[in-house]
N, C-alpha and C positions, 0 to 999 in steps of 0.2 A: 503493499501499499503504499503512496505518496504520503509524505511527511505533510503535505499541504493539497489537499483536493478539494472535491466539490463542498459548498459548503451545509449541505442540508444530507446529501444520499451516505454519507460516508456511515453515519451511524446506525444506518439500516442494515447496510453490507456488513458491518461489524456483528451486528446481532444475528444475521443469516450466518456468518461463520461460527460463532459461539454454538447456535443451536444447531447447525448442519454441519459438522467436518468436513473438509474436501472441498473441492471444488466447483460440485454441484454434477451431478450427473442421472440419467434415467435407468432406474434399476433395472435390469436385464428380464425381459417377459417373452414367451413366444410369439412371434410377429408372421403376418403373412408376407410372401416374398414381396422384396424391396420393389421391384419392378412393376408389380400389379397395379393395372391400372384401373384408378377411383373414378375416373370421369373425365368429361373434355368440358373447355370451354370455349365455344366459336373455334373448336376446333385443335384446341390447344391442349394435350395430355396434362392430368395431375395424377402422379403416381404416388405409391405407397411411401417412396423413399422420400418425396418432397414432403411429405406429412411428418416422417420420424426424424428427418434432418431439422425443419422447425421447431420440433417437442425439443430434440437435443440443444436446438440453439437457445430456448426459453431455458432450459433447467441449467445449463454453463453459464448464462450472462445474469443469472439471479444468486447463484451459489447454493441452490435447494437441490436437495437429492428428490427427484421426482418417481413417485411410485407407480406402477402400471396402473391401478385403480385411478390415480388423478391424472395421468394421461388420456385414459380413455375418456375421461369426463372434458378434458382439454379438447381433444379431437375433433368435436362437432365443429366448434369454433375455430380452431385451426384452418379445419378444411374451408370453411366459411371466409375466412381471411385471404388464404392462398386462392380461392376463386376471386374476391372482388381486385387484388393484386392481379390478376391475368387479365382480367378486363380493364384494369387501369393501363398495362403495359401496352396491351393493342391498341390503346387510344394514344399513348406515349410515341410507339412507331408510326403511328400512324398520320402524328402530325410532325414526323422526322426530327424527335425530337433527342439530342444525345445529352448523355448526362456524363460529364467528365472523370477519368478515374481519381482527379484530386478532390473532386467534390465529395467523392465517397470517402476516400481517407480522411478528410477533413471531419466527413459525420461521424464515423468510426473514433477519430481521435478524441471529438468532443464528448460522445456516449462514456468512452472510459475515462475521460477528466472528470463529467459530471457526477460519478460514482465510485472515486477514488482510487482508481485502476491505475498502475504506471502504464506508459505508452506499451502499446502493442499486447499487453496483457490478453485484451479478448480475443486477438487472434491465437494467440500462442494457446491457450487453453482450448479454442476450438480444437486446433491441430492436435492436442494431446488426446482428445477424445476421438477423433476421427471423423469429426464433423466438418464438410466443406466450407470453407471460407466463403465461397460462392452462395452459400445459402444465404449468411447476412450482408454480402455484396447488392444478392438480387432484393434484397426487402429495402434495403438501402435506396437503390437505384431507385424503385419503384415510388418511393416516399419525395427523392427529389425530382423526378422527373413529373410527377401528379404537380408537385407547385407549380414548375413551369407552364405544364398544360392550363392550370387557374390562371396564371398569369396572361396566358392569350386570351381566356374567357371574358377576364374583366379589363383587359386594355381598351375596347371600344368606350366605356364607362369611363374614361377617363382616369385622371389622378385625384388624391384627395384635395379638396379647393381650401383654398384659405378661409374661405366662408364657413367650410365644414368644421375647420379647425376652430374657429373662433366660435363656434354654436357650441362645440362641446367645451371649451376654455369656460364659456359663461355658463354653463350647465354645471361644471365642476364646482365654480365660485358659488353657485347657488346651493351647491349639495354640500359645503365646508359645513364642518363638525359632525357630519353622520359617519357611521364607520364603513370602513374598505377593508377587504379580504384578498391576501396572495393565495389563489386557490390553482391548483394542480388536479388534474382529472383523466379518467379512461372511460372512453365513451366506447359503449358496446352497443351495435346498432339491432335492431329487434326486425327482421326480415318480414313476419307476418305478425301483426299485432295480436291478431287472433290467436295465435299458438306461440307465446313467448317462455314456455316453460324451461327449454335448452337452454336459451340466452341469459335465464334468469339464474338457472344453475350454473353456468360458465360464469357469470359473475359472481355468485357468492364463493366460486373455488378460488378466483384471482384474489377476493378479499381475505380469503385464508392464508395464501401464501404471502400476501403483505404484511399481514397481522403477523406473520411467523419470521419475517423480516427479508423477504424480496424487496429490493429497492424499487422505489416507485417510477424514478424516471426511464429504468430500465423494461419494467413491466409495461409502462405506456408506449414505449417505443416499440415493446413486440406485438401490444394485441387492441390500443387504443386505433378508435376508427376516426378520431377526429384530426383534423390538421395540425393539432399542436403536439400530436406525438413524435415527431422529430426532435421536439424541444424536449421532452422528456416530460410530456404532459400538463406544461406550466401554462397557464391562462396569463400569470402575473396578478397586478393589482388590480381589483375590479369592484365595484358598487354593487347594491343589492338588487338596483334596478336591471344590472346587466346579467343577472342570472335569474335562472326558471326560479319560480314562488318554490317548489320541493328542496330546491338546492339551497336558499335561502335560509329556510326553516333549520335545516340542518348545519349550514355552514356557522349560524349564529351561535348554535351551543356546542359547537367541537370544539374541543382543546387543540392546540397547538401541535402538530405531527399525530393526531389521528385519523385512522382509515373509517370512513363512512360504510354504512350498510348500503345496498343497492339502492338508487334514487332513480325512479320512474320519471323519464323525460320525454318529450316528444321526439318520437323515433328510436327509442332504444332506451337502457340504463346507463346510468353513470356512477363513477364511483370516485370520489372527492376525497382529497387531504388538504389542510390548513398548515399553509407554511408561514404566515403572520396575519397579524390583527393590527390596523392602525385608523384613526381620525382623520379623515380628508382635511386636508391643508395643513395637518399638524404632525410630523414625526422625524424629528432631529436624531440624527445617526453618526456615528464613527466611521468617516472613510479613512482607509488606510493602502498605500501602495507597499509591496513587499518585493524583497530580491531573497534569491536563495541559492545556497553553493550546497550540491549534492555528491558525498564520498560513497562510491557503492560498494558494498561488499562482493566476492567473488562467490559467494556461496549463500543459503541463507542461514540467518543467526539462529543458535541455541543461545539463548541467556546463559545456560548450566555450563558450555563447554564451549565460548569462541576460540575461533581460529587465531593462527597468529597473525593472517592477514587483517582479521577484522581488528585485534588488538593494535596491530599497528595504523590502522584506517582512523582510529579512535584517538591515538596521538596525533595525528597530522590534523585532525579536524578540531583537536582542543589548541593546539597551536595556533591554528588560523583564528579561531574566534576571538584570540589574544591580540593578533596583529593585521586582522583586515578591519579598513575602516573605509566609509562611504559605500555607497551603493554601486558604483563604476567597479570599484575594485572588487565587490562581491559578485558582480555578473563576469568578470576578468577569471575569476580564480574557478567558477563554475564553468566556465571555455575549457580551462585548461584540465578539468576533470572529465571532459566529454561531452556534458550535458546532457547526462542522463536524465534527469527532471528539467525543467525548462529555467529559467533565471527569475522571470517572472511568471507565478503561478497563477496569475487569474486579473490583472488590471488593478482596478480599484475595486477594493473589498470592503464590505459592512462588517466591522468589527462585532457587532453583535450578535450577527448570523453566523460566525465561524463556531465550529465545535468547542466545548469548554476549554478542551484542552490547550487548543491552537491561540483562543481567547485570551486565556493566563498569561501565555508567552508572548505576546503581541502588546498585550494593554500598557504594560509600564516598561515597554523594551526603548530606550532613549531613540531618537533617529540616528541612522548612521552607525549605530553600536550592533555588533552582533551578538546573537543570542548563544545562550550556550548549546554543546551539540544535543540535537534530538536524535535517537538512534531508533531505529525501525527494523524489520526483518531484513531488510535488503541493502539498508547501507544508513549513512548518518548526514544530516543536514543542520545546515545554520542557515537562521533567518535573520534579517535585517528589513526595518522600517524604514523605507526613504520619504514618507509624506502622510501625513496625520491632520485632520480638520473633520469639521462640524459640516452636516448637509441636511437640510429638510428635504427628504426623499418622497416626500408626501405631492410635493408639487410638481407635475409633469410638464416635460417641456415641450413645445409646439411639435417637434418632431417625434417624438414618444407620442403624441396624441394622434398625428397621422399614420404612427406605425399601428396603433391600436385599432383606429378605423379602418386601415386596410386589410388587418387580420381579419376584422369583423366580416367585412366584404368576400372575403377571400372565403372564408367559413362558408357564408350562405353559397357561393357558386359550387363548391366542392359537393355539397349535399345533393344540390339540383342536379348536377352533371353527372352523378355517382349514379343517381334514381334514372335518368334516361337511357345511359349506356346499358344499365343493368334490364330496365326495359326489353331492350333491343337486342339482348344477347342470347344465343342458344346455349343451354346449360344443361349438360346430361350428365346425372352422375349415377353412378352403381346405387342399385334399390338398397343396399343397407347403408349407405353412405351419402342420400341425398341430401341436400342441405339449400337447393336453390330450384327455381321454377324450371322446367326442362323444355318448354315450347316457347319458341320465339315469338316475339309479338312485334309487330311491325311499327313503323317511328309514328304512326298516327293512334297507337292502340288507346283503347278507353283506357281510361283511370278510375273507372268505377267499380274497382275491386274492396273496398269498403277499408282500405288501408291510408293512412293519413298521409300527408307529404312528408317525408324528412326535413325537419329544420335544425338549425341550430337550438340547441339547449338554451342558450343565453338569451334573454329577449335582447332587443337595443337598448344599449345606454342612453342616457340623456345627450341630446342635442344631437343624436343620430337618427339621420330619414329613416 
């Protein structure tokens, strides 16, 4: 684990490691042939291997041991998600959208960083368990490519205008003094609202895993069907008027860090967790920038029996802690050590949101002075505070408001396009794995099937048209 990782996720990951020793795996059980065809989506084959690899990816990325019974309960939703991804992939290819390898690599790095993993840890764990890296790459490629599809969809509607930003600013000023919540979500769509038992069971299964320690951002990236999935499910700071009433009722009562029960919303179920609460217009926090130098170990540390190399590394780190002054010198030191961990672990950090151990190290550390050596299983880190100041983070800048408005517009476009594409698709599943309509509907098919239109589960925020 890196010395300084994501602000919320590491505690989840640590709990998972304590509750489930090891790296997370699917416990062996008799399986049908890997190449068995489960169905076709517009002629594209979905196989048993595809489902098995996605299940293994979930197990490895959460650090949990997945029993055959649990995998059986996850299976219908995995098939449903892979079906949706096939439909999206076909639309991405139809529009000649190319996702660059660099974009995929950056997305993987972000997932690792958010969840307290060293660089390349997720890839290495996949390789150790025999799961193809392609399984992870395919999922991320769809998420990134779909965002580009949505940009094309909403391009004709123009950019967010200055008037829209002003309207939202006025609405926020009118809301000053009211509560605001930092929320993350996992959205599970329901294919047929008349028969939602399978999706509800799946949602409950995921909640159990989250409460057992599975990191929320990774589970969201794996299973959420909202556009926030690639960002670990985070909605950011939202007002009560921006959320569905059932979600508001839950969020108001939830302690920070808790995992909700399934919440029924338009189009499906949502699982939420609250990362923070504040009053609109008033929240002063301490912002810090940090630099670090990391001294790697040649092998994992056994605290009861450190190797000679590890003892020597501690001596070097202790000497550097006394001799290095200033952030430029700390960056230079980290560069000389091979930059196994980045010199800048995360830009501006909110001190109050760091884990308690890290907050204690940085809170009273004078600017430009090194911390004591911080020992982890893979090496030793020195930290240095480069700047420190107060900021009212409850105030949104015009660019932040524009981003929020655009995200709302993108989410609405996504739900509508997904619905249209599925209606026009030919989905033929093996009888015992049938999770979607098999018959193709024409482009002008009637929508009188009794199913409500899938809409974003968040209501428009004040000031939004």
